[in-house]
N, C-alpha and C positions, 0 to 999 in steps of 0.2 A: 503494501501501500502507500502511495506516492503520500511524503513527506508538508507536513501544512506548515504553509507562509511561519506558523506562530513560533513551533517545533525549528524551524530553522534559525527563528530571532534566536532563540533561547538558546542553542545550542555556539550560537558567534558570542552571545554576549559568557556562557559559560570556559567558554576558550579565552577567549578575548584574555578578559576577569580572572580569571582565576586560573587558567593554561588544565584547564580538564580535562585529562586524553579519550575519555569516551565520547565528548561530544566532538574532537577534534577526529577521531574515527567518525562518528554520524555525518561529520559535511565532508569525508572523503569520498560514502558513498552516496552519499546526494548529490554530489557536483561530479561523482566520474560519469555520467554520461559525456564530458564538456570533453575529456579523454578521448573516449569513442570517436566524438565528432571532429574535434580538430587530428585527429592523427588517420583516421578516415581522409579528409579534403586531402592531408599531405599524399600519404598512396596512391591518391588516383593520377600524383605525376613520376611514382618511381616503378625502377624496375621491378620485375617478376619476383629476384629470388630476393629483396625485403621479408623481413619479414612483419608481417601488420603486429604481432605477438611484442614485435619489438619498439617499436614505435609506442603504440601503450603504456611499454613499460616507460620510456624515457617521456612517455606526457604524465605517469604519475608523479614524476619527482616535480614538474613542475605545477603539476596543481599542487604537490604537497606546500611549493615555494612562496605561492600564491597566496595559499591559507593562512602562514606564519606570515608574510608579508602586510595583506591585507589591514588598511585600518577602513571599518566600518563607515565612521561620521565623515569619510570625506567628502558621501557624496558621488561618488563612481560606482556603479553597479561592479557587482563583485564578478558577473560574468567577460564581462569585457576584460577586468583584468585581470581572468585568470587563460583567456583563451589566448594572451599576447604569451605568458610566460608559459600556459604549454604549448603552445608552438614556438617558441623560445629550447626550450627546455628537447624536443623533439628533434630539432636542429643541431643542437649541440652533437646529441647522440649519436645523430649522423656523421656531423662531422667529423668527433674521436672514427668513429665505422672507418673513415675514411673511402667511401662507395666508391667516386666515382674517381676511377684509372687516372693516373696526371696525365696522359696522351688527350684523351677528352676533356681535362681540365685545358689540357691547351689551346685545343681548338676553338671551345669557347671562349676566350683568353682573346683569341689571333683574330674571329668575327669580332669578338666587341673592341678593338682595336683598331681595324678598315672601319668602321663604319661610326666609328670615331672621327678618322681624320676623312672620310666621306663625307658628312654632314656638316664638319666644320669648313670645307674647302665648299659645296655644295649650298651652305645656308636653310639648309631645308631635307629630310628626312630623303633616307637613299629610297629606290625603289630595290625590289629583287632581283633585280637584271641591272642595275648598279654595282650590285655585292658580292654577287656573283660572278661578275667582268674583273672588280677591284680583289678577286680572292682566285681566278685562272676557274674556279668552275663552269658547269653548265651548270642550268637550275635546278635542271634532274639532280646534281650531284651537292647541290644550297641544300635546294628540299630535304636528301641522304643527311645534310651536315647539323639540320635546327629536329632532321628527328634523333639523331644521333643524343644531342646533346638537351635534352628536349630537359633530364632531370634534374641536368645543374643550371638550368631557368629555371624551374620550380623552387631553391633551394635558395635564387638568390637577393631573392627580396628582404630572406630571412641574412644570409652575411650582413657582418661589418661594412659600413662604410669607408671603406680602407683599401691600401693599395695587402697588406699582410692579409694571411686568415687567418693569424691570431691577437693580432690587434681588438683592445676595446674600443668601442664608443656605442654611436646610437645604429640600432638596426633602422631600416624598412618596412620590417612587416611590423617590429616595435611602434613606428606613424602611426599607422595604415591600423592598428589595430586598437591603438592604447596612447593617445596623443599626448594624457596625462601623463608629465614628469614626476618624480619622486622630489624633484628640489626644484630650486627658484633657476639656477644655473644651467640644469639641464633643460630646466621647459623650457626659459629662451631658444639654449639649441634645438631645442626639440621644435619650436615654432617656428623658427628659423627653418628646417629640412624639411619639415613637416610640407609649408609654402615652395622653396625650392621644387618638392619632388611632385606640387598639384599643379603646377606651370610645366616641368618637362614630362609629364603624361600627361595636359592639356594637350600640346604640341606632335604625342602622335599618332601617327594616320587612324582615322575614324572606327575604324572597320578593331585596330590592335587596344585604341582607350577602352571602346567599349570593353574586349575582353578581359581585359585590368579592372572597368568598374566592377560589370557583372560579377568577377569571378573574387578578389580582394574587399569592394567593398558592398557588394550585394549578398553575398554569400553562397550565389549560385556553381553545382559542377559544372565542370568542361561541358558533361550530356548535356545537362542543360540551358547551357549557350549553345553548345550545335543546335538545339532546336530554336531558340531564340532568333538567329544569322541564319539558320535553312541550310549548314551544313554538319558536317562528319565528326563525330569528335576527336577522330583524331588531328586534323583539320586545325578545328582551336586548338588545341596541346601544338601547334603547329606556330598559328598566331601568338596563344603565351613567351612561346620560345622569343618566338624572335621580337618581339614586344620587351618580356624581359634584358634583352643583348641590349636592343637601343634604351632601351630605360638609364641601363650600370653605363656605356657609353658616353649615355652625354650628361650622367652625373659625375664620373672620371670624371671627363671634360670640365667640369663647371668648381670640382675642386682643384685640380690641379692650376685655375687661374685664379685661385680664389689667393692658393698657398707657394705662384710662381713672382 
């Protein structure tokens, strides 16, 4: 039987005021469906060799972290706060597992750099034909490349906005799901980066922008987005990957301009 709102509020009081371990366990059980929801969405863009149970295990760490750090009096809905923490924990686990081959990472980085150079020169979004020509690929080979790196594309919004994989800082996924920062300095930085992210997303080609908006902001699955656009799920995945690579290329270009 589902817990009542009064029960949940009582558990929160008992946990936060007294550290009651039983109340903590009840909250974990109550909010456990959030873990399944987040890990399920992440799994849709990953290779089949990734065990969904591993994603759930990583997500539970994120849920526990969210419970420990959440402040009910701040007026932020716990589900919104927890989803960002759970998602971050899932991707932390994937990064530690290092499931993406180095060669695939290199291909994704090369594509990102090509797009950054092209769009800096053209002053607009580069077309598939322009990108494939710059990489000395046919359109068919370019499409195959997007398919090969699609897993890295999904992870990209949760990678740190930095050059190094281990650098700490704001993540784009956190900005999308939980723009509220935990301290005043971070809040200012989050606001600036979120504003930049919005500008970069708005400048995407229309279909890519729609995919990003529907997936990250509206919570639709790739299959549901395919129905909206009238295309296959694999085509949506390709559009998503291309959009993410383009986003990262532009964000890195903006960052490099700021520090140069």
